[in-house]
Backbone as CSV, one residue per row, in Angstrom:
resi,resn,N_x,N_y,N_z,CA_x,CA_y,CA_z,C_x,C_y,C_z
1,MET,99.370,82.173,109.849,100.303,82.671,109.048,101.371,82.521,110.125
2,GLU,102.488,82.314,109.943,103.410,82.608,110.882,104.050,84.198,110.574
3,ARG,104.485,84.680,112.091,105.037,85.899,112.047,106.548,85.826,112.527
4,ILE,107.038,87.057,112.206,108.424,86.840,112.700,108.432,88.353,113.528
5,ALA,109.090,87.979,114.788,109.263,89.063,115.827,110.049,90.073,115.213
6,VAL,109.726,91.566,115.430,110.656,92.634,114.971,111.098,93.464,116.299
7,ASP,112.223,94.419,115.959,112.600,95.182,116.867,111.785,96.700,116.498
8,SER,110.674,97.064,117.413,110.182,98.210,117.384,109.454,98.575,118.258
9,SER,109.244,99.880,118.534,108.168,100.282,119.567,106.895,100.051,119.469
10,ASN,106.421,99.884,117.990,104.818,99.982,117.968,104.424,98.651,117.218
11,VAL,105.572,98.107,116.502,105.226,96.704,115.815,105.863,95.490,116.336
12,VAL,105.099,94.588,116.688,105.468,93.094,117.417,106.146,92.336,116.585
13,SER,105.441,92.079,115.361,105.747,91.177,114.551,105.077,91.127,113.062
14,VAL,105.572,90.617,112.006,105.222,90.794,110.726,105.323,89.437,110.102
15,GLY,104.393,88.978,108.863,104.360,87.754,108.350,104.098,88.343,106.836
16,TYR,104.193,87.084,106.089,103.870,87.713,104.692,103.679,86.158,104.134
17,GLU,102.519,85.932,103.305,102.116,85.014,102.533,101.271,85.242,101.207
18,GLY,101.604,85.000,100.112,100.867,85.121,99.163,100.288,86.386,98.824
19,GLY,100.892,87.395,98.943,100.479,88.765,98.821,99.792,89.565,99.921
20,THR,99.622,88.850,101.182,99.086,89.169,102.254,100.222,89.547,103.384
21,LEU,99.982,90.914,103.797,100.924,91.216,104.800,100.415,90.976,106.004
22,GLU,100.437,90.525,107.217,100.047,90.586,108.572,101.024,90.893,109.456
23,VAL,100.416,92.270,110.225,101.210,92.961,111.006,100.608,92.921,112.241
24,GLU,101.290,92.567,113.499,101.027,92.581,114.672,101.505,93.812,115.392
25,PHE,100.768,95.154,115.642,101.121,96.228,116.102,100.595,96.109,117.879
26,ASN,101.024,96.843,118.505,100.727,97.005,120.047,99.220,96.724,120.169
27,SER,98.620,97.549,119.262,97.158,97.793,119.515,96.381,96.631,118.718
28,GLY,96.853,95.780,118.094,96.066,94.332,117.354,96.747,94.249,116.223
29,ILE,96.181,92.896,115.400,96.701,92.569,114.167,96.120,93.171,113.181
30,TYR,96.634,93.547,111.940,96.137,93.964,110.767,96.612,93.197,109.531
31,CYS,95.618,92.902,108.524,96.147,92.369,107.032,96.240,93.033,106.437
32,TYR,97.170,93.086,105.240,97.199,94.373,103.963,97.479,93.386,102.994
33,TYR,96.264,93.716,102.083,96.183,92.765,100.728,96.770,93.073,99.631
34,ASP,97.253,92.405,98.790,97.995,92.301,97.446,99.096,93.252,97.382
35,VAL,99.920,92.970,98.464,101.449,93.702,98.855,102.168,92.584,98.110
36,PRO,102.829,93.426,97.125,104.143,92.604,96.722,105.208,92.369,97.497
37,GLU,106.040,91.356,97.046,106.747,90.747,98.017,108.108,91.638,98.265
38,TYR,108.267,92.351,97.123,109.436,93.269,97.364,109.170,94.337,98.590
39,ILE,107.852,94.783,98.860,107.482,95.445,99.882,107.610,94.737,101.194
40,PHE,107.572,93.703,101.184,107.771,93.044,102.691,109.195,93.059,102.812
41,GLU,109.957,92.704,101.640,111.508,92.609,102.005,112.007,93.900,102.256
42,GLU,111.485,94.869,101.398,112.181,96.399,102.224,111.545,96.686,103.463
43,LEU,110.504,96.424,103.901,109.874,96.458,105.124,110.734,95.716,106.427
44,MET,111.039,94.617,106.097,111.781,94.086,106.977,113.193,94.098,107.105
45,ALA,113.971,94.866,105.848,115.105,95.628,106.045,115.353,96.950,106.419
46,SER,114.160,97.587,106.478,114.094,99.166,106.823,114.629,99.072,108.512
47,ASP,115.062,100.323,108.987,115.665,100.477,110.131,114.527,100.748,111.085
48,SER,113.410,101.562,110.555,112.183,101.746,111.485,110.885,101.214,110.694
49,LYS,110.353,100.135,111.196,109.275,99.389,110.523,107.969,100.385,110.713
50,GLY,107.919,100.911,111.815,106.635,101.916,111.928,106.499,103.010,110.847
51,SER,107.906,103.581,110.749,107.826,104.433,109.644,107.563,104.080,108.042
52,TYR,108.319,102.698,107.882,108.149,102.248,106.545,106.689,101.762,106.246
53,LEU,106.070,100.988,107.326,104.420,100.908,107.149,103.680,102.078,107.090
54,HIS,104.087,103.205,107.863,103.382,104.344,107.599,103.372,105.311,106.021
55,GLN,104.730,105.290,105.809,104.895,105.779,104.635,104.650,104.946,103.236
56,ASN,104.833,103.731,103.239,104.759,102.827,102.090,103.394,101.688,102.212
57,ILE,102.998,101.435,103.100,101.859,100.375,103.307,100.486,100.841,103.734
58,LYS,100.243,101.555,104.807,99.150,101.911,105.419,98.073,102.347,104.513
59,LYS,98.644,103.625,103.504,97.878,104.530,102.735,97.814,103.689,101.304
60,SER,98.534,102.884,101.065,98.566,102.120,99.578,97.600,100.733,99.572
61,TYR,97.497,100.201,100.592,96.839,98.812,100.494,95.433,98.754,101.231
62,ASN,94.837,98.312,100.546,93.512,97.685,101.425,94.068,96.636,102.712
63,TYR,93.138,97.237,103.800,93.634,96.401,104.969,92.285,95.951,105.733
64,GLU,92.578,95.276,106.769,91.485,95.015,107.836,92.175,94.690,109.108
65,LYS,91.402,95.175,110.014,91.941,94.427,111.793,91.035,93.201,111.891
66,ILE,91.908,92.229,112.228,91.578,90.964,112.499,91.674,90.741,114.126
């Protein structure tokens, strides 16, 4: 999956394809599953990618470290 580099202290890049959100953190890459496209769009529009991930994605969607 192609990821887009983002300006964040903890998030390096973000990609989205077919409901899968792939996030590259400084500590590794995680895939979040069954994420609606609007969540990805809100994440990319947010001023703080790390805060948005923590508040809206990490606790709400199944994920795995790859």
